[in-house]
Phi, psi and omega in degrees: 000317180295322179295320178295322179294318180296320178295320182294322183262007180292133180290337178281326184270329184307315180301323180291327178295319182290324181272352182301315178302320179294316181297317180295316179295324178296316182290318186282317188258356179232300185293315180297311177298324180296310180296318180296318180296317178296319179296317181293337179292344177257013183232156171264107187261123177228175178296332182281341181152201182233145177226131182286125182234009178068226185265024183299320180296319180292324176295321179292322179297326182299332180250011182273107183293328180290325176295320179296320177298317180297318179295314180298318179298316182294316180294319178295317178298316179300315181297318180292321178293326176296319179296333182264319192269005173254302182290320183297309177299325179297313180295320178294324178294318178298317178295321181296325182269000180279167180289345182288336187269127176255158179051055184300320181301320180295315181295323179296319178295316180299319181289331185273335184306317180305329180292338180277348180282135179302139179295333177295313179294317180299314180297320179296317179297317181289328176295320178290322178298320183260024178296147181281353177288162183291342180270356175297140186304317181293325178286331174296318178294319178299319179296326179296334178262010178077022181258151180286161179295147182242148172270080191301320188270007181259357175234151186294319183301304182285326178296319180287334173300317178296318181295315181289325177296321176298317179298313181297317181298319185281321194248354179300317181297322180295310180295327178298319179293327174299316180290326176299316177298320178294322179294324180292339179276352180277131180293122182295340180295336178294321177290324178295321177296322177296320178297319180296322180280359177084019180287139177273181184299317180295318180295320178293322179293319184286318188261349179242304187294305184300311180299320183280348174268007183304313179301320178293319180297317179299318179295315181297319178297317182299310181289331179289325178297311179296318180295320181293317181287334183263008181297133179212306189294326178300312179295318181300318182284319182295320181262012174054044179142186184259017181234081179278158180302124180055026178059032181290340180251011181284126178243174181297315179292325176297320178290323176301316178296318181297316182282321185278317185265310184286322182253000176055042177246076188293326179298314179294320179297321178295323176297319176299317179296321179295317178297319178300315180299317181296317180297314181297316180294320180295316180295316180292323177296320179296318181288330175292323175291318183294324181274355180080007179292326178231135181230140178278343180276140178281139177285157180297138179091355179267000000 
């Protein structure tokens, strides 16, 4: 008993006890599913068991036109969300922290509330807003301008407007708060020095704010890349299922769901998941190199 007490209160063992829950959760809920998923991508998985088939699933993916559509849609969606979800939140954060804005706390709450809304509810609301019926909110607005009702969700241009608008509505407030936190870490004396040197608002934003917000921008880009490539439920709710017109809303995760859940082909679905992981890691690695956050060259003295 005394030995057990000594071990429990040992300063050498205590740190490992505290990190043990994290290590176990990492192994059980991340590493084990990852290894299992990669292994299953090389197997034919059925209710009766598993059979090793090598790279057959990957060879099939190379000629799968629906998978190619899903990849192009996901990459395009990710790129468009990056164009929207990096500059807009940054500008709103700067405006939020400026002297022009009153009741900042209230505005921050208003901007953040959409992120607390269930994506199921959000998707349903946007589907109703962009309904092709005359009572759909967007068609009511069109009627007010004397325009005919539109089938918004049956073409890629208008359908993706709804999808991107949903993304902006839900996540702008979250990214804005990241930038607000980044702005608070900037030394105000730098702006005072800029004022003394006669710099205007644009010059201070370009030469002080943007460079010093680089760590926040890298983080926002990183999470936006993963979020954009893994988008599924928004599309599923807006098009009321996983079968959008001409597959305009089909994403990589949507195709994974279609093959794994709807068609019960888990081995093929795991191969889709592995490709998704590789694409996401490759894009993020490229952006880390491009922004200088990670460098392959060794620094002097190393």
